[in-house]
N, C-alpha and C positions, 0 to 999 in steps of 0.2 A: 808287121814291121814297115811295109810300104805305106800303109795308112798313117802310121805314127809319124813317119818322115814328112808326109804331106801336111799333117797337122802342125808339126813344128815349123815347116816352111811357111805355112799360112800365117801362123802367129808372128814369126819374125818379120815377114813382109808387111803384115798389118801394122806393127809397131813402127817400122821404118817409113812406111808410106802415109800413115795417118797424119803426119805433120807436113806433108807436101801438098795437101789439098786434093789429092787424087781420091775419088769417091770409092766407097766400098763396092759399088756396082761394077766399076771398071776393074778393080782388083779381082773381083769374082770372075769376070769374063776372061781375064788373063790366065787365072789359075785353074779354071774349070777343066776337068778332064774330058776328053772326047767321049761322048756317051755312045752306048751301043745303039744300033739302028732301031731297036724296039724298046728303047729306054722309056721308063715311066716319067711323064712330064709333070713336074711339081712347080706350081706358081706360088711364090711368096708375096702376098698382097698386104700392103700396110702403109704406114707413114714413115717418118724418119727413123723410127725404131727398127724398121726393115731396111729402108734405103741406105742409111748411113752407118749401119753397124755391120758386123761380120757374121751375123748368124746364118744368112743364106749360104755363105761360103763354107762355114763350119758344117752346116747340115749337108751340103753337097759332099764334103769330105767323108762324113759319117756314112752316107748312103751308098757311095761308090758309083761306078760307071754305068750301072744298070738304071740309074736315075738321072734325069736332066733337070736340075734345079735352076730356076730363074728368079731374079730379084725384080719385083714390080712395086717397090715401095716409092712413095712420093712424100717428101717432107712437108710438114704443116697441114696435111690434109685431114679431113674429118669424115665421119659417117654422115653427119647432118648435111642435108641438101640445101639448107638455108644459110650456111656459112659462106664466106668468100672463097673457100678452098675445098669444096667437096671432092672426095676421092673419085666419085663417079663422073666428075666433069673433066677428068684428066685424060690426056692421050695415052698415058701409061695403063689406065684401066682398059682402054680399047685394045692396047697391045696384049694385055693379059688374057683377054677373051680370044684374040686372034691366035695366041699361043696354043689354044685348045688343050688345056691341061687335063691330066688324069686325076691330079690331086691339087686342091686349092687350100692354102693355109692363110687365113685372114686374121691379121692382128691390127685392129683399128679401135679408136675410141679415146685415146690419150688426149688428143687435141680438143676433143669435145668437152674437156674439163676446164677450158678457159672460161672465166666468169662471164665474158661478153657473149658466150654462146649458150649459156644455160637456158635461156628463154626458148631456144630452138629445139631443145631436147625432148619436148613433148612428142615430137615425131621421130625420135631416135630409133625406136624399135621398127617402125614402118620403113624408115630409110635404110636401115641395115638389112631388113628382109628384102627390100627392093634390090639392093646390091647382090645379095645371095642369089636371088631369082635369075639374075642375068647369067650367072655361071651355071645355074641349073638348066638353062635353056640349051646349053652346048650339046652337040651330038656325042661328045665323049662321056657325058653323064658323070662328071667328076665327083670324086669323094671330097667333101668339103669339111674342113675343121675350123672351128671358131676358137681363137686364142684369147684367153683372158690376159690382157697386157700386164707387164710388170708394174709394180707400185710406183707412184710418184712420191719422191722423198723430199722435194722442195717445191715451194710455191712460186719460185722464180721471181721473187719480188712482187707477188700478187698477180702474175700473168696466168697462173694455172692453179687449180684447187685440188690438193691431194685428198681432202675430206670429201669433196663432191665426187671425185673419181671413185673412191672406195665405197661410199654410201649410196650413190645414185647410179653411176655408169656401170660398175661391175655387175650389180643386180640386173640392170637393163640388158647387158650383154648376155647374161645367163637366161634372161627371159627370151631373147632372140633365139638362143639355142633350143630352148624348150618349145618355142612356137614353131620352129622349123624342123624340129626333131633331128638336130645335128649335134655331133659330139663336140666337146670342148677340150682344150689343152690348157691346164691351169698353170701358166707361167707366173701369174700373180703370186700364188702361194709359194712356188718354188724359189722366188727371189725376195720374199717378204722380209727376210732377215739379212739381206745383203746390200744395205745402203752404200757400203764401201765400194761397190762395183758400179756406182752411178756418180761420176765426178761432179756433174752439174745437177744431180738430183732427179733427172729425167731420162737421160740417155746412158745406156750401159757402156762400160769400157769393153775391151776384148774378152775379159774373163766373164763379164755379165752376158755378153752376146753368146759366148760358148755355152753357158748354162741354159740360155734360151734354146739354142740348137739341140742341146742334150735332151731337154724336156720334150721337144717336138719329135726328135728321133725316137725316143723311147715309146712314144705313142704310135708313130707310124709303123714301127717294126713290131 
């Protein structure tokens, strides 16, 4: 009952505050329950699908106070180190490492589907493996999960390619998982028939973010 009340509160505040310009990260920090001293530290790593949606908040609600979930998403970032906005070049990436997580959930690759970046994706797998290796160096020896991001339902006026994403990047992400022997969480398939949860064709609404959290929670538990 208590968890359900928290879920309803999160949903209500998400709807209320989404129009006020307050970021999902801030909302998460306000609502996050005080974790137990020995809480399992979970780092949610990603782009705007992590930073500006409510999936980390919803995941925190699912997992409860024995987990400390933190949002380390940065909008517009890429796996590719050759783009103008690589995730690994952000201070948030450094913060995620300093957090010393026990579990790392990585959901990246959507922005790499921009046509202007396709030329750089020859090194996509190597760049992704490099990112993963930085977390593997941590003394906490974290459990790392690679998320297959949700589908892209719109090309945003030619700014991003849904076809390239599904035909090239999803297989490359799966190749990363195989090469690193890491497990995947298939959010892509879970949301494949839910374009109605993506108002702009790329970013999920609250219901879509809740489904992302549900899929991740089922895997972690």
